[in-house]
N, C-alpha and C positions, 0 to 999 in steps of 0.2 A: 767714618772710614769715608762713605763718598765724598766729604769735604776735603778731607786728604788727596782724594784720587784726583779730584778735581786741580786743586793746587802743585802736584807734584805730576806732570806727564810722564817721566820716567817709570813711576809706581804704578801708575794707570795703564802704561805699555806692557810691564812686568805680568800683571792682575790676568788680563786679556792675552797674555801668552799661555800663563799658567792653566788658564779657561778653557784653551784652544785646545788643550791635551786630550780632552775628552769631551764626546757629545752623548746625549743622554736622548731615547725616545720613549715617549708616554702614551699612553692611551691604545696600546696595539691589544688585538684580542682576535679569537680566531674560535668558531661555533659550529663550524660545519665540516666534513671530511674535506680533505685535501686545502683547505682554508690555511692561508699564511698568519700565523702569527707574528712571523718579523719578515716581510716581502724582502726580495733580494736586493741587500746594501750592496755599494760597493766599498770594500773596506781594506782597501789597499795602503792606505795612509795609517792604518791602526794597527795596533800589536796586538791589543785581548780584548775581547768581549767578557760581558756580564750579562747575564739573561735573570730576570727575576718572572718566575710563572708564579701567577694567583688565579683566584676564581673557584668556582664552582663547576667540575667539569668531569668528564670519563672518557678516555680514550687515549691514545699517543700521538707524542710531539715529536719530531725528528730534528737534529741539527743537521744542516747539510752545507756543503762550500761547492763553489765552481771557479774555476780560473777564467772561462769564456762568457760566463753567464749563462749560457744555454743549457748545458748539461751539468747536472748538481749530484753529490755523491755525499752520503753519510759522512760526518765528523763527529770527535767526538769534545766533549768537556769533562768538567770535574764538579760534581756537589757539592758546596760549599759545608754542607752539615756532616762529610764524611762519605767514604766509599769507593767504589771503582770507577774508570772513566766511563762515560755511556754517550753513545750515540743518539738516544732515545730516552724521553720520560715520561712516566704516566702519574707523576704526581706533582704538587707544588713545590717551589725550591728557587734558590738562587745557585746559577751555574757559571763557571768561569772557562773559558776556552782561548788557547791560542790563535793568533789568525795568520793561516798559511796561505789561504786562498784569495781572489780578489774580490768574490762575492761570497754573503754570508746569507740563508735564510732558513726559518724554522715551519715547518710545515707540519698540520695535523694529518699523519698518515693513517691514523685509526680514529676513528668516532662513533662514540656513542649517545653523549648526552652534554650537555652545558655548554659552558663559554670561558675559555680559559682568556687571563689576561696576562699583558706583561709588559714589562719595563727593560729596555735596551740601553746598556751603556757600552761605548766603543771607544778606548783608550790608546794612546801613543806611549804612554807609560805602564809599566805594570801594575797590577790591581793586587795583586796578592797570590796568583796562580802558581810562579817561579817557589815560594814559600809553603803552598800547600801540597804540589808536587813533592818538595823535596821533604816534607813529613809523612810523606804515607809510605808504607811496606809496599815492597815490590812484589810483586804477585805473578809467579809464571803459570802457564797453562799450556799443556802440549796440544798438538795439531790432531791427534790420532785418537778417536775416540775409543772406548771400550768395544771389544770385538770386530775394529775396523782392521783393515789389513794396514801391517807395519809399513810406513814408507819415511822417506827423508831423514829428520835427525831428532826426534821426540826428546823431548825430557825425560831424564832416564835419573831413579832412585840411586844412592850408593851407601856401602854401610864403612865403618872402620874397622880394618882387619887387626884383629887381636891375636895372640897365641897365649892370654890368662886372661881372667875376668879383669873387669873393671872394678872399680870402687861404687858401692854401692849410693846411690842416689835417693833423694826425700821422695815419699809416696805426692803423687803430682807434679814430680818435677818434670822437664822434657829430657830425654833421653837419646842417644844417637843408636841406632842400628849396629849390630856387630857381625861380623864374616869374620871367615876363617882365612888362613895366610893366601888359601886358592880362590878367593872370593865367595864361596858357599856360606848362605845364612845359617847362623847359629841357632839354633829351636830345640829349646828343652820340653821335651814332652808331657803335655798334658798341661801344665800349669806350673805358677813360680811357685819354688820350693817352701815359701810360708805357706801356702794353700793344701800341701800334702801331708799326708799322713799314716803312721804304720803304727798298729796295735797287736796286743797278742792277748790272749786268754789261755785260762785250762778249765774245762770242764770233768766231771764226773758224775754228775746228776742232771735229772732233765727239768732242772729252773732254769725259766729262761733269764739271759745272761746279757747286760748293754755292753755290745763290743764298740760300738761308735758314738760319743757323744753327740747331742744334736748340735748342729752349726751356728746357730742363732737366727733371727728373725730373717726371712727371705733369703736363707742358705741352704743349698742341697749337700751333702754328703755322699756323693757317688762312691762305688766302690771300684778300684783299679785291677784288683786281685785278691784274692782268698789261698789261703793253704791252711789243710787240715793235718795233722800229724797224730793219728791214732795208733797209740803206742798200747793200747791193751789187744787182750787174744779175742776179741768179740768188734764184730763189723757194728757200723752204726751208723743211723742217719742223723744227718746235721741242718737243722733248718737256720734261714736267716730270715729274718723280717726289718722291712725298711722303716718302722714304728713300732715304738713298746706296743705287746698285745696285738699288734695288727695282721694283717693276712701275711702268709708264708709269700717271700718273693723270690727266695733261691733254695732248692734241697738238694744235699751230695752226699751221696752214699760213701762213706769213707770205710774201706776194709781194713781189716785187722791188721797192725803192725806195719802201714803203709802212709807214705806220704802222699796227698792229693793237691797237685797246685793247680789254681784256673787262672791264667792273666786274661784281664779283658782287654786285649790289647789295641782293638781298633776303637771299642765304642765303651765306656766305662758302663758299669752295671747301676743303671739310673736310679736314685729314691725318687719314690713317686711325690710325697710331700714334704716340703722345707720345713726346716727347724724341728727336725726329728730323731730319736735313737736309731741304731742300727742295733739289733738285739739277734742274739744265737743262742740255739737250744738243741739240746741233744736228744732223738728220737728213744733212747733207751738208757738206762743208768750203767755207764761201764768205769773200768778203772782209770783211766788217766786219756782226756783227749784236747791236744792242746790248737789252739785256731788262731791264726795271723791273719792280718788283712790289710790292704793299702787303701787310701782314700784318698779324693780330690775334693775341697770344696769348690762350689759354683754358685753364680745367681742364677734365678729362673731364666 
């Protein structure tokens, strides 16, 4: 290649021109507070920069730019390995950035220990930043934090207005939020329908009887309502247990010939231990007591 360049001045000139598109600076280091890994460079003739940070160190490096070479402000760069744009780094890696300022520097603004090492490449042609930016998902963030006073034009969420249910999606799929035609969010109380249940049993003896089966490993079955229809001529106590042969959790006195409905509207009646039956038992034998219950399956 060297002999070819010497024989062909035009080829030699072209190679030099290509090489002049980029300058690389090695042996950069910063090992103290406010030290410059990259001292202030005039970069007005370049388009992009690439900085490789290496070494064993602990601290924070800040990318800074300036138009007058006197006052510097943070500028952003993108980590090649992926992630959002940053103006500081506490870890090694390669960072790409646009050069919109006349001067560039990188300063150790927080220092704990060690020495950061750097290699800087300045280029008048793209180094791949355009491709890296185009491959990234756009992430938006509002300007007002939680519990802050609302102002300006914060990023808002919206829902899709519907007057009928949408088609079901598969478990684990992303789904739209839905609102009614007035923009009010549609909320189904307590849980998806697949996690709700209704059961009924009829009792005439004092035997403990399963009302609701266990939900499975790690699953609690909470009561959302109970209804007792005592069709006999005798009042009777009805005991509910959150586990077979367990401690009574709820007792209801059912008068003769009366329906007793107990809705747990604000907070369900909680099962104390996951993966257990709910049982029901009469305090005395009677002619006919019918017990119904609504349930809700939940994780801990």
